[in-house]
gemmi code that builds the backbone of each chain (N, CA, C; Angstrom):
import gemmi

chains = {
    "A": [
        ("ALA", (-7.588, 13.317, 15.708), (-7.454, 12.409, 14.560), (-6.726, 13.123, 13.430)),
        ("GLN", (-5.977, 12.356, 12.667), (-5.238, 12.939, 11.552), (-6.026, 12.738, 10.272)),
        ("LYS", (-6.092, 13.799, 9.474), (-6.918, 13.739, 8.280), (-6.365, 14.641, 7.201)),
        ("ILE", (-6.525, 14.202, 5.966), (-6.171, 15.001, 4.797), (-7.429, 15.204, 3.970)),
        ("THR", (-7.660, 16.422, 3.535), (-8.852, 16.724, 2.748), (-8.464, 17.378, 1.429)),
        ("GLN", (-8.910, 16.774, 0.343), (-8.761, 17.377, -0.978), (-10.176, 17.604, -1.492)),
        ("THR", (-10.541, 18.849, -1.666), (-11.937, 19.193, -1.952), (-12.265, 19.234, -3.428)),
        ("GLN", (-11.279, 19.102, -4.281), (-11.501, 19.199, -5.722), (-11.405, 17.804, -6.350)),
        ("PRO", (-12.533, 17.166, -6.648), (-12.458, 15.839, -7.266), (-11.826, 15.904, -8.656)),
        ("GLY", (-12.116, 16.987, -9.400), (-11.589, 17.111, -10.744), (-11.269, 18.557, -11.078)),
        ("MET", (-10.218, 18.724, -11.873), (-9.790, 20.066, -12.288), (-9.390, 20.028, -13.751)),
        ("PHE", (-9.636, 21.156, -14.439), (-9.168, 21.316, -15.808), (-8.215, 22.511, -15.846)),
        ("VAL", (-7.191, 22.408, -16.684), (-6.296, 23.545, -16.884), (-5.849, 23.554, -18.342)),
        ("GLN", (-5.658, 24.745, -18.856), (-5.160, 24.875, -20.232), (-3.651, 24.650, -20.223)),
        ("GLU", (-3.192, 23.980, -21.260), (-1.747, 23.758, -21.405), (-1.003, 25.079, -21.275)),
        ("LYS", (0.136, 25.030, -20.581), (1.037, 26.159, -20.349), (0.576, 27.104, -19.240)),
        ("GLU", (-0.619, 26.875, -18.712), (-1.062, 27.705, -17.598), (-0.681, 27.051, -16.273)),
        ("ALA", (-0.743, 27.831, -15.189), (-0.476, 27.302, -13.855), (-1.783, 26.823, -13.229)),
        ("VAL", (-1.670, 25.862, -12.322), (-2.854, 25.329, -11.641), (-2.498, 25.050, -10.186)),
        ("THR", (-3.463, 25.253, -9.307), (-3.279, 24.992, -7.875), (-4.229, 23.898, -7.433)),
        ("LEU", (-3.684, 22.872, -6.820), (-4.490, 21.783, -6.272), (-4.518, 21.939, -4.751)),
        ("ASP", (-5.723, 21.935, -4.196), (-5.888, 22.239, -2.778), (-5.704, 21.022, -1.878)),
        ("CYS", (-5.154, 21.277, -0.705), (-5.003, 20.233, 0.306), (-5.032, 20.887, 1.684)),
        ("THR", (-5.905, 20.415, 2.546), (-5.871, 20.843, 3.943), (-5.662, 19.613, 4.810)),
        ("TYR", (-5.092, 19.830, 5.982), (-4.763, 18.704, 6.839), (-5.161, 19.018, 8.274)),
        ("ASP", (-5.236, 17.977, 9.049), (-5.593, 18.139, 10.452), (-4.724, 17.208, 11.275)),
        ("THR", (-3.976, 17.771, 12.189), (-3.198, 16.996, 13.146), (-2.897, 17.883, 14.337)),
        ("SER", (-2.754, 17.258, 15.482), (-2.374, 18.006, 16.680), (-0.887, 17.850, 16.974)),
        ("ASP", (-0.232, 17.031, 16.178), (1.201, 16.803, 16.386), (1.984, 17.955, 15.764)),
        ("PRO", (2.965, 18.502, 16.460), (3.722, 19.636, 15.905), (4.716, 19.231, 14.820)),
        ("SER", (5.054, 17.944, 14.772), (6.029, 17.477, 13.793), (5.354, 16.556, 12.797)),
        ("TYR", (5.364, 16.949, 11.546), (4.713, 16.135, 10.520), (5.330, 16.467, 9.167)),
        ("GLY", (5.059, 15.629, 8.201), (5.528, 15.868, 6.845), (4.363, 15.816, 5.880)),
        ("LEU", (4.444, 16.602, 4.852), (3.388, 16.659, 3.839), (3.979, 16.295, 2.485)),
        ("PHE", (3.273, 15.482, 1.746), (3.759, 14.949, 0.478), (2.699, 15.129, -0.600)),
        ("TRP", (3.183, 15.241, -1.829), (2.312, 15.149, -2.983), (2.828, 14.039, -3.894)),
        ("TYR", (1.877, 13.227, -4.360), (2.175, 12.154, -5.301), (1.303, 12.323, -6.538)),
        ("LYS", (1.846, 11.887, -7.657), (1.118, 11.885, -8.934), (0.853, 10.434, -9.322)),
        ("GLN", (-0.361, 10.149, -9.746), (-0.697, 8.804, -10.195), (-1.289, 8.874, -11.598)),
        ("PRO", (-0.468, 8.631, -12.622), (-1.000, 8.613, -13.984), (-1.873, 7.377, -14.201)),
        ("SER", (-2.426, 7.275, -15.391), (-3.343, 6.165, -15.670), (-2.651, 4.812, -15.569)),
        ("SER", (-1.344, 4.786, -15.675), (-0.600, 3.530, -15.530), (-0.681, 2.982, -14.106)),
        ("GLY", (-0.999, 3.834, -13.145), (-1.221, 3.361, -11.783), (-0.083, 3.586, -10.808)),
        ("GLU", (1.114, 3.860, -11.300), (2.236, 4.013, -10.383), (2.145, 5.335, -9.630)),
        ("MET", (2.507, 5.319, -8.365), (2.525, 6.535, -7.541), (3.901, 7.159, -7.644)),
        ("ILE", (3.953, 8.405, -8.114), (5.223, 9.085, -8.325), (5.363, 10.212, -7.314)),
        ("PHE", (6.427, 10.154, -6.514), (6.673, 11.195, -5.520), (7.034, 12.509, -6.214)),
        ("LEU", (6.394, 13.601, -5.799), (6.635, 14.899, -6.413), (7.401, 15.855, -5.504)),
        ("ILE", (6.901, 16.010, -4.252), (7.450, 17.079, -3.431), (7.128, 16.834, -1.973)),
        ("TYR", (7.986, 17.331, -1.099), (7.851, 17.130, 0.347), (8.033, 18.455, 1.090)),
        ("GLN", (7.223, 18.633, 2.140), (7.349, 19.800, 3.016), (7.317, 19.344, 4.460)),
        ("GLY", (8.321, 19.680, 5.223), (8.322, 19.374, 6.645), (7.666, 20.496, 7.433)),
        ("SER", (7.077, 20.134, 8.553), (6.322, 21.129, 9.323), (7.205, 22.237, 9.883)),
        ("TYR", (8.483, 21.963, 10.029), (9.389, 22.980, 10.569), (10.157, 23.724, 9.488)),
        ("ASP", (9.913, 23.340, 8.237), (10.619, 24.033, 7.150), (10.127, 25.473, 7.043)),
        ("GLN", (11.084, 26.388, 6.954), (10.734, 27.807, 6.913), (10.290, 28.259, 5.527)),
        ("GLN", (10.830, 27.608, 4.527), (10.513, 28.025, 3.162), (9.631, 26.987, 2.475)),
        ("ASN", (8.843, 27.451, 1.524), (8.030, 26.538, 0.731), (8.928, 25.672, -0.149)),
        ("ALA", (8.573, 24.389, -0.239), (9.349, 23.464, -1.057), (9.101, 23.719, -2.547)),
        ("THR", (10.152, 23.536, -3.328), (10.016, 23.622, -4.787), (10.816, 22.490, -5.412)),
        ("GLU", (10.244, 21.940, -6.510), (10.925, 20.909, -7.289), (10.572, 21.139, -8.755)),
        ("GLY", (11.440, 21.817, -9.450), (11.166, 22.086, -10.859), (9.898, 22.902, -11.027)),
        ("ARG", (8.923, 22.358, -11.772), (7.652, 23.079, -12.000), (6.672, 22.939, -10.848)),
        ("TYR", (7.049, 22.167, -9.840), (6.163, 21.954, -8.700), (6.602, 22.821, -7.512)),
        ("SER", (5.647, 23.434, -6.880), (5.931, 24.131, -5.628), (4.787, 23.860, -4.659)),
        ("LEU", (5.115, 23.926, -3.404), (4.117, 23.644, -2.378), (3.868, 24.937, -1.613)),
        ("ASN", (2.644, 25.402, -1.642), (2.252, 26.614, -0.923), (1.819, 26.205, 0.482)),
        ("PHE", (2.760, 26.294, 1.424), (2.549, 25.797, 2.784), (2.101, 26.956, 3.667)),
        ("GLN", (0.856, 26.873, 4.178), (0.343, 27.882, 5.095), (-0.023, 27.175, 6.391)),
        ("LYS", (0.928, 27.200, 7.308), (0.826, 26.383, 8.517), (-0.358, 26.779, 9.381)),
        ("ALA", (-0.580, 28.068, 9.535), (-1.672, 28.529, 10.394), (-3.023, 28.092, 9.849)),
        ("ARG", (-3.136, 28.006, 8.544), (-4.390, 27.585, 7.912), (-4.425, 26.080, 7.690)),
        ("LYS", (-3.326, 25.415, 8.008), (-3.206, 23.965, 7.805), (-3.517, 23.606, 6.352)),
        ("SER", (-2.854, 24.319, 5.459), (-3.030, 23.988, 4.050), (-1.673, 23.766, 3.388)),
        ("ALA", (-1.670, 22.918, 2.380), (-0.437, 22.551, 1.679), (-0.776, 22.350, 0.203)),
        ("ASN", (-1.083, 23.439, -0.451), (-1.529, 23.362, -1.838), (-0.362, 23.137, -2.792)),
        ("LEU", (-0.604, 22.345, -3.816), (0.397, 22.080, -4.852), (0.162, 23.036, -6.018)),
        ("VAL", (1.219, 23.698, -6.434), (1.140, 24.576, -7.602), (1.989, 23.965, -8.709)),
        ("ILE", (1.362, 23.765, -9.854), (2.078, 23.273, -11.028), (2.139, 24.430, -12.015)),
        ("SER", (3.333, 24.836, -12.357), (3.474, 25.937, -13.308), (3.616, 25.375, -14.721)),
        ("ALA", (3.224, 26.172, -15.694), (3.406, 25.806, -17.107), (2.960, 24.371, -17.380)),
        ("SER", (1.671, 24.096, -17.160), (1.129, 22.743, -17.298), (1.463, 22.127, -18.650)),
        ("GLN", (1.700, 20.827, -18.608), (1.967, 20.055, -19.822), (0.935, 18.942, -19.936)),
        ("LEU", (0.757, 18.453, -21.150), (-0.230, 17.388, -21.352), (0.082, 16.178, -20.479)),
        ("GLY", (1.356, 15.916, -20.251), (1.759, 14.782, -19.427), (1.454, 14.947, -17.952)),
        ("ASP", (0.994, 16.126, -17.567), (0.609, 16.351, -16.174), (-0.781, 15.802, -15.871)),
        ("SER", (-1.514, 15.415, -16.894), (-2.854, 14.845, -16.677), (-2.726, 13.557, -15.870)),
        ("ALA", (-3.333, 13.538, -14.715), (-3.182, 12.415, -13.785), (-4.031, 12.690, -12.550)),
        ("MET", (-4.018, 11.704, -11.631), (-4.610, 11.900, -10.310), (-3.478, 12.363, -9.388)),
        ("TYR", (-3.788, 13.333, -8.531), (-2.796, 13.859, -7.594), (-3.281, 13.639, -6.164)),
        ("PHE", (-2.388, 13.081, -5.348), (-2.727, 12.796, -3.958), (-1.853, 13.623, -3.021)),
        ("CYS", (-2.495, 14.204, -2.043), (-1.810, 14.848, -0.933), (-1.763, 13.834, 0.212)),
        ("ALA", (-0.656, 13.796, 0.926), (-0.524, 12.833, 2.017), (0.225, 13.466, 3.180)),
        ("MET", (-0.037, 12.941, 4.361), (0.611, 13.438, 5.577), (1.251, 12.272, 6.320)),
        ("ARG", (2.395, 12.543, 6.894), (3.046, 11.545, 7.725), (3.323, 12.157, 9.090)),
        ("VAL", (2.862, 11.448, 10.120), (3.216, 11.804, 11.486), (3.914, 10.599, 12.075)),
        ("VAL", (5.118, 10.800, 12.549), (5.859, 9.699, 13.152), (5.456, 9.594, 14.612)),
        ("TYR", (4.978, 8.436, 14.998), (4.580, 8.258, 16.391), (4.838, 6.825, 16.799)),
        ("TYR", (4.851, 6.621, 18.102), (5.138, 5.289, 18.617), (3.888, 4.425, 18.531)),
        ("HIS", (4.048, 3.254, 17.965), (2.904, 2.340, 17.855), (3.403, 0.920, 17.997)),
        ("GLY", (2.722, 0.148, 18.797), (3.092, -1.262, 18.918), (4.465, -1.404, 19.548)),
        ("SER", (5.416, -1.852, 18.740), (6.745, -2.108, 19.267), (7.790, -1.126, 18.745)),
        ("GLY", (7.311, -0.080, 18.088), (8.269, 0.899, 17.585), (7.563, 2.056, 16.935)),
        ("ASN", (8.345, 2.943, 16.354), (7.758, 4.083, 15.658), (7.153, 3.655, 14.332)),
        ("THR", (6.180, 4.414, 13.878), (5.612, 4.175, 12.565), (5.541, 5.480, 11.800)),
        ("GLY", (5.605, 5.420, 10.491), (5.554, 6.632, 9.671), (4.622, 6.451, 8.492)),
        ("LYS", (3.467, 5.852, 8.746), (2.543, 5.598, 7.653), (2.040, 6.901, 7.066)),
        ("LEU", (1.679, 6.851, 5.794), (1.100, 7.997, 5.111), (-0.422, 7.925, 5.187)),
        ("ILE", (-1.011, 9.075, 5.423), (-2.466, 9.215, 5.365), (-2.773, 10.046, 4.138)),
        ("PHE", (-3.600, 9.496, 3.261), (-3.845, 10.122, 1.965), (-5.191, 10.825, 1.924)),
        ("GLY", (-5.248, 11.874, 1.093), (-6.522, 12.466, 0.730), (-7.183, 11.637, -0.358)),
        ("GLN", (-8.361, 12.072, -0.779), (-9.128, 11.319, -1.777), (-8.629, 11.543, -3.195)),
        ("GLY", (-7.770, 12.524, -3.382), (-7.185, 12.752, -4.691), (-7.949, 13.765, -5.534)),
        ("THR", (-7.223, 14.377, -6.462), (-7.790, 15.308, -7.446), (-7.353, 14.858, -8.822)),
        ("THR", (-8.325, 14.698, -9.719), (-7.991, 14.347, -11.101), (-7.762, 15.625, -11.892)),
        ("LEU", (-6.581, 15.766, -12.444), (-6.236, 16.946, -13.241), (-6.214, 16.566, -14.712)),
        ("GLN", (-6.910, 17.357, -15.510), (-6.857, 17.170, -16.964), (-6.311, 18.439, -17.590)),
        ("VAL", (-5.274, 18.269, -18.400), (-4.652, 19.396, -19.092), (-5.167, 19.415, -20.530)),
        ("LYS", (-5.739, 20.537, -20.908), (-6.302, 20.667, -22.251), (-5.272, 21.272, -23.211)),
        ("PRO", (-5.203, 20.729, -24.437), (-4.255, 21.306, -25.411), (-4.755, 22.643, -25.950)),
    ],
    "B": [
        ("GLY", (19.069, 3.612, -10.613), (18.987, 2.301, -9.984), (17.570, 1.757, -10.064)),
        ("ALA", (17.391, 0.513, -9.687), (16.089, -0.121, -9.777), (15.152, 0.458, -8.731)),
        ("GLY", (13.893, 0.563, -9.106), (12.877, 1.039, -8.174), (12.249, -0.112, -7.432)),
        ("VAL", (11.134, 0.146, -6.795), (10.377, -0.890, -6.100), (9.672, -1.737, -7.152)),
        ("SER", (9.791, -3.045, -7.028), (9.084, -3.917, -7.960), (8.094, -4.786, -7.195)),
        ("GLN", (7.012, -5.127, -7.886), (5.969, -5.957, -7.293), (5.558, -7.033, -8.297)),
        ("SER", (5.198, -8.183, -7.764), (4.705, -9.245, -8.625), (3.627, -10.049, -7.903)),
        ("PRO", (2.661, -10.587, -8.649), (2.434, -10.326, -10.069), (1.850, -8.933, -10.278)),
        ("SER", (1.782, -8.489, -11.508), (1.176, -7.188, -11.773), (-0.350, -7.300, -11.717)),
        ("ASN", (-0.853, -8.469, -12.107), (-2.287, -8.737, -12.055), (-2.519, -10.131, -11.509)),
        ("LYS", (-3.557, -10.268, -10.691), (-3.899, -11.579, -10.155), (-5.412, -11.703, -10.106)),
        ("VAL", (-5.903, -12.732, -10.782), (-7.333, -13.029, -10.721), (-7.470, -14.346, -9.980)),
        ("THR", (-8.317, -14.365, -8.984), (-8.479, -15.568, -8.188), (-9.947, -15.786, -7.867)),
        ("GLU", (-10.244, -16.992, -7.433), (-11.621, -17.303, -7.050), (-11.799, -17.076, -5.558)),
        ("LYS", (-12.985, -16.691, -5.211), (-13.323, -16.497, -3.809), (-12.952, -17.740, -3.007)),
        ("GLY", (-12.301, -17.511, -1.857), (-11.929, -18.616, -0.998), (-10.504, -19.101, -1.159)),
        ("LYS", (-9.856, -18.704, -2.258), (-8.471, -19.120, -2.487), (-7.512, -18.198, -1.738)),
        ("ASP", (-6.296, -18.692, -1.497), (-5.250, -17.868, -0.894), (-4.396, -17.242, -1.999)),
        ("VAL", (-3.889, -16.023, -1.728), (-2.991, -15.378, -2.691), (-1.785, -14.809, -1.964)),
        ("GLU", (-0.677, -14.751, -2.694), (0.550, -14.146, -2.171), (1.007, -13.053, -3.118)),
        ("LEU", (1.267, -11.889, -2.556), (1.746, -10.752, -3.331), (3.156, -10.427, -2.853)),
        ("ARG", (4.027, -10.117, -3.818), (5.439, -9.948, -3.481), (5.898, -8.513, -3.739)),
        ("CYS", (6.786, -8.059, -2.901), (7.362, -6.719, -3.047), (8.875, -6.785, -2.874)),
        ("ASP", (9.592, -6.223, -3.855), (11.034, -6.068, -3.755), (11.347, -4.582, -3.589)),
        ("PRO", (11.786, -4.166, -2.408), (12.027, -2.730, -2.192), (13.321, -2.278, -2.857)),
        ("ILE", (13.536, -0.993, -2.840), (14.798, -0.434, -3.320), (15.921, -0.915, -2.382)),
        ("SER", (17.017, -1.319, -2.975), (18.130, -1.842, -2.188), (18.582, -0.824, -1.145)),
        ("GLY", (18.722, -1.296, 0.091), (19.181, -0.417, 1.161), (18.076, 0.271, 1.925)),
        ("HIS", (16.847, 0.172, 1.442), (15.727, 0.795, 2.150), (15.281, -0.102, 3.295)),
        ("THR", (15.341, 0.453, 4.501), (15.000, -0.365, 5.666), (13.507, -0.355, 5.973)),
        ("ALA", (12.817, 0.682, 5.526), (11.382, 0.793, 5.808), (10.584, 0.318, 4.597)),
        ("LEU", (9.551, -0.460, 4.873), (8.705, -1.000, 3.799), (7.249, -0.911, 4.242)),
        ("TYR", (6.402, -0.465, 3.348), (4.980, -0.266, 3.651), (4.119, -0.976, 2.613)),
        ("TRP", (2.979, -1.480, 3.060), (1.944, -1.973, 2.164), (0.719, -1.069, 2.315)),
        ("TYR", (0.149, -0.699, 1.172), (-1.087, 0.067, 1.120), (-2.048, -0.640, 0.177)),
        ("ARG", (-3.316, -0.276, 0.299), (-4.337, -0.815, -0.587), (-5.128, 0.347, -1.161)),
        ("GLN", (-5.415, 0.256, -2.461), (-6.170, 1.309, -3.132), (-7.397, 0.701, -3.775)),
        ("SER", (-8.547, 1.126, -3.301), (-9.800, 0.646, -3.884), (-10.709, 1.831, -4.132)),
        ("LEU", (-11.701, 1.616, -5.007), (-12.558, 2.723, -5.437), (-13.297, 3.351, -4.278)),
        ("GLY", (-13.830, 2.526, -3.412), (-14.650, 3.069, -2.342), (-13.869, 3.613, -1.165)),
        ("GLN", (-12.660, 3.118, -0.954), (-11.903, 3.433, 0.256), (-10.677, 4.294, 0.008)),
        ("GLY", (-10.351, 4.602, -1.211), (-9.149, 5.383, -1.457), (-7.906, 4.581, -1.116)),
        ("LEU", (-6.864, 5.287, -0.674), (-5.597, 4.653, -0.322), (-5.536, 4.407, 1.173)),
        ("GLU", (-5.384, 3.133, 1.552), (-5.353, 2.782, 2.972), (-4.045, 2.104, 3.325)),
        ("PHE", (-3.504, 2.481, 4.467), (-2.317, 1.835, 5.000), (-2.670, 0.444, 5.519)),
        ("LEU", (-1.780, -0.519, 5.275), (-1.986, -1.874, 5.789), (-0.974, -2.219, 6.885)),
        ("ILE", (0.328, -2.157, 6.557), (1.346, -2.618, 7.487), (2.674, -1.945, 7.165)),
        ("TYR", (3.491, -1.789, 8.199), (4.800, -1.154, 8.075), (5.857, -2.087, 8.651)),
        ("PHE", (6.949, -2.248, 7.907), (8.092, -3.013, 8.360), (9.287, -2.092, 8.553)),
        ("GLN", (10.012, -2.318, 9.640), (11.320, -1.723, 9.815), (12.275, -2.910, 9.921)),
        ("GLY", (13.115, -3.072, 8.926), (13.866, -4.313, 8.865), (12.899, -5.465, 8.685)),
        ("ASN", (13.063, -6.506, 9.480), (12.184, -7.675, 9.380), (11.008, -7.632, 10.348)),
        ("SER", (10.972, -6.633, 11.199), (9.882, -6.594, 12.175), (8.817, -5.592, 11.745)),
        ("ALA", (7.612, -5.813, 12.224), (6.462, -4.993, 11.831), (5.895, -4.285, 13.052)),
        ("PRO", (6.397, -3.089, 13.368), (5.887, -2.392, 14.537), (4.467, -1.877, 14.374)),
        ("ASP", (3.980, -1.761, 13.153), (2.637, -1.240, 12.942), (1.881, -2.125, 11.947)),
        ("LYS", (0.947, -2.886, 12.492), (0.088, -3.737, 11.662), (-1.351, -3.239, 11.723)),
        ("SER", (-1.530, -2.013, 12.145), (-2.864, -1.531, 12.497), (-3.831, -1.469, 11.319)),
        ("GLY", (-3.302, -1.461, 10.088), (-4.177, -1.334, 8.934), (-4.659, -2.647, 8.346)),
        ("LEU", (-4.159, -3.755, 8.821), (-4.608, -5.046, 8.281), (-6.094, -5.218, 8.596)),
        ("PRO", (-6.938, -5.426, 7.577), (-8.391, -5.399, 7.796), (-8.944, -6.589, 8.558)),
        ("SER", (-8.277, -7.734, 8.507), (-8.769, -8.904, 9.232), (-7.621, -9.874, 9.423)),
        ("ASP", (-7.890, -10.933, 10.176), (-6.828, -11.923, 10.403), (-6.583, -12.798, 9.177)),
        ("ARG", (-7.309, -12.561, 8.097), (-7.005, -13.265, 6.848), (-5.773, -12.665, 6.164)),
        ("PHE", (-5.415, -11.478, 6.608), (-4.276, -10.778, 6.019), (-3.042, -10.949, 6.910)),
        ("SER", (-1.926, -11.280, 6.292), (-0.663, -11.345, 7.027), (0.453, -10.938, 6.081)),
        ("ALA", (1.581, -10.582, 6.658), (2.725, -10.195, 5.839), (3.988, -10.552, 6.578)),
        ("GLU", (5.023, -10.806, 5.807), (6.333, -11.035, 6.389), (7.390, -10.383, 5.514)),
        ("ARG", (8.534, -10.175, 6.132), (9.669, -9.619, 5.408), (10.904, -10.385, 5.847)),
        ("THR", (11.678, -10.808, 4.892), (12.855, -11.615, 5.203), (14.118, -10.933, 4.700)),
        ("GLY", (15.190, -11.109, 5.478), (16.479, -10.553, 5.080), (16.477, -9.040, 4.957)),
        ("GLY", (15.496, -8.400, 5.585), (15.412, -6.948, 5.490), (15.136, -6.465, 4.089)),
        ("SER", (14.628, -7.379, 3.239), (14.440, -7.006, 1.848), (13.024, -7.361, 1.392)),
        ("VAL", (12.892, -8.499, 0.713), (11.629, -8.883, 0.080), (10.526, -9.055, 1.123)),
        ("SER", (9.335, -8.612, 0.741), (8.173, -8.788, 1.601), (7.076, -9.504, 0.828)),
        ("THR", (6.319, -10.313, 1.552), (5.178, -11.017, 0.969), (3.928, -10.697, 1.774)),
        ("LEU", (2.891, -10.281, 1.076), (1.579, -10.063, 1.689), (0.699, -11.246, 1.298)),
        ("THR", (0.160, -11.918, 2.289), (-0.674, -13.093, 2.043), (-2.110, -12.802, 2.457)),
        ("ILE", (-3.026, -13.136, 1.580), (-4.457, -13.017, 1.895), (-5.050, -14.417, 1.813)),
        ("GLN", (-5.577, -14.874, 2.922), (-6.182, -16.214, 2.956), (-7.679, -16.116, 2.729)),
        ("ARG", (-8.215, -17.151, 2.119), (-9.669, -17.253, 1.916), (-10.214, -15.940, 1.350)),
        ("THR", (-9.720, -15.564, 0.194), (-10.045, -14.254, -0.371), (-11.549, -14.055, -0.523)),
        ("GLN", (-11.955, -12.811, -0.353), (-13.337, -12.385, -0.515), (-13.401, -11.343, -1.620)),
        ("GLN", (-14.584, -11.114, -2.151), (-14.718, -10.147, -3.242), (-14.312, -8.745, -2.807)),
        ("GLU", (-14.534, -8.420, -1.544), (-14.168, -7.084, -1.070), (-12.659, -6.880, -0.960)),
        ("ASP", (-11.887, -7.971, -1.151), (-10.431, -7.839, -1.158), (-9.926, -7.318, -2.498)),
        ("SER", (-10.787, -7.280, -3.502), (-10.385, -6.787, -4.819), (-9.939, -5.341, -4.710)),
        ("ALA", (-8.720, -5.079, -5.161), (-8.119, -3.746, -5.034), (-6.745, -3.794, -5.684)),
        ("VAL", (-6.091, -2.633, -5.716), (-4.686, -2.581, -6.100), (-3.867, -2.517, -4.813)),
        ("TYR", (-2.927, -3.426, -4.680), (-2.079, -3.470, -3.494), (-0.729, -2.845, -3.854)),
        ("LEU", (-0.404, -1.796, -3.132), (0.799, -1.021, -3.416), (1.822, -1.221, -2.308)),
        ("CYS", (3.056, -1.368, -2.718), (4.162, -1.477, -1.786), (5.029, -0.230, -1.937)),
        ("ALA", (5.560, 0.257, -0.839), (6.458, 1.422, -0.875), (7.636, 1.154, 0.040)),
        ("SER", (8.774, 1.756, -0.293), (9.927, 1.648, 0.592), (10.569, 3.013, 0.762)),
        ("SER", (11.282, 3.158, 1.860), (12.009, 4.403, 2.101), (13.306, 4.075, 2.825)),
        ("LEU", (14.245, 4.987, 2.681), (15.568, 4.782, 3.269), (15.463, 4.592, 4.785)),
        ("SER", (14.633, 5.378, 5.370), (14.335, 5.241, 6.791), (12.940, 5.791, 7.015)),
        ("LEU", (12.525, 5.761, 8.261), (11.179, 6.199, 8.631), (10.902, 7.641, 8.193)),
        ("ASN", (11.911, 8.477, 8.215), (11.705, 9.903, 7.993), (11.945, 10.350, 6.554)),
        ("ASN", (12.192, 9.409, 5.664), (12.424, 9.770, 4.264), (11.185, 9.534, 3.415)),
        ("GLU", (11.195, 10.103, 2.219), (10.044, 9.939, 1.331), (9.906, 8.473, 0.912)),
        ("GLN", (8.670, 8.086, 0.685), (8.361, 6.715, 0.297), (8.240, 6.629, -1.221)),
        ("PHE", (8.872, 5.608, -1.767), (8.805, 5.353, -3.214), (7.958, 4.113, -3.441)),
        ("PHE", (7.020, 4.245, -4.357), (6.032, 3.195, -4.566), (6.381, 2.296, -5.741)),
        ("GLY", (5.944, 1.054, -5.637), (6.005, 0.128, -6.750), (4.794, 0.296, -7.646)),
        ("PRO", (4.733, -0.473, -8.732), (3.640, -0.339, -9.699), (2.331, -0.946, -9.237)),
        ("GLY", (2.379, -1.725, -8.168), (1.153, -2.294, -7.626), (0.808, -3.655, -8.205)),
        ("THR", (-0.012, -4.391, -7.456), (-0.619, -5.637, -7.929), (-2.118, -5.445, -7.915)),
        ("ARG", (-2.727, -5.623, -9.082), (-4.189, -5.519, -9.163), (-4.782, -6.891, -8.879)),
        ("LEU", (-5.495, -6.997, -7.769), (-6.123, -8.258, -7.361), (-7.611, -8.211, -7.656)),
        ("THR", (-8.073, -9.218, -8.366), (-9.498, -9.356, -8.646), (-9.965, -10.693, -8.098)),
        ("VAL", (-10.945, -10.639, -7.215), (-11.507, -11.853, -6.627), (-12.884, -12.080, -7.232)),
        ("LEU", (-13.026, -13.196, -7.926), (-14.297, -13.481, -8.614), (-15.286, -14.197, -7.711)),
    ],
}
model = gemmi.Model(1)
for chain_id, residues in chains.items():
    chain = gemmi.Chain(chain_id)
    for i, (resn, *xyz) in enumerate(residues, 1):
        res = gemmi.Residue()
        res.name, res.seqid = resn, gemmi.SeqId(i, " ")
        for name, pos in zip(("N", "CA", "C"), xyz):
            atom = gemmi.Atom()
            atom.name, atom.element = name, gemmi.Element(name[0])
            atom.pos, atom.b_iso = gemmi.Position(*pos), 0.0
            res.add_atom(atom)
        chain.add_residue(res)
    model.add_chain(chain)
structure = gemmi.Structure()
structure.add_model(model)
structure.setup_entities()
């Protein structure tokens, strides 16, 4: 079974400091993708960063980086230099492309999310 | 360019009524997904479209739920005979293809009284 686990329901970080949000995953498929999304109080899901299972290097996007440890099945999100606008819910998600029904599917499986609060 | 749009943004309905939720994906995106976000269940996949066909409907919770997509673009999620447990935020996402990142719309908040 495929599963995403986020063990931190809530996190606090001081403005300008770095913070790591944990994510572990479970799949037996060798090919998969890992995603992080941000959901502010407005409700919209904002794509942050992507890591493919065959990517050799950790993904980075501006202040976001993904600490991908394949053997441990973890894909932690690191936010550097936190800003007040980073306060939001963060979701880790996994996609495994597989054949279902009449074709392939690439649905996302989400973790329960981590609420991050940045303190001034 | 324009992102994924959804309408209405909020819908309040009475138990037993039918509702239609609309999603306009990003132009050119062939893959379209519906998800549901509720307090008790987190984010759940409902259905996936590739073009106008739906190869994966495995997340639809009951036969009261259906969806269609026309012209490879707009999609409508229909819930018949709504129940209180259908109350949730319904999110639509689109991607260029199956293997690309999914971009989400703002969601429709459905409240069933």
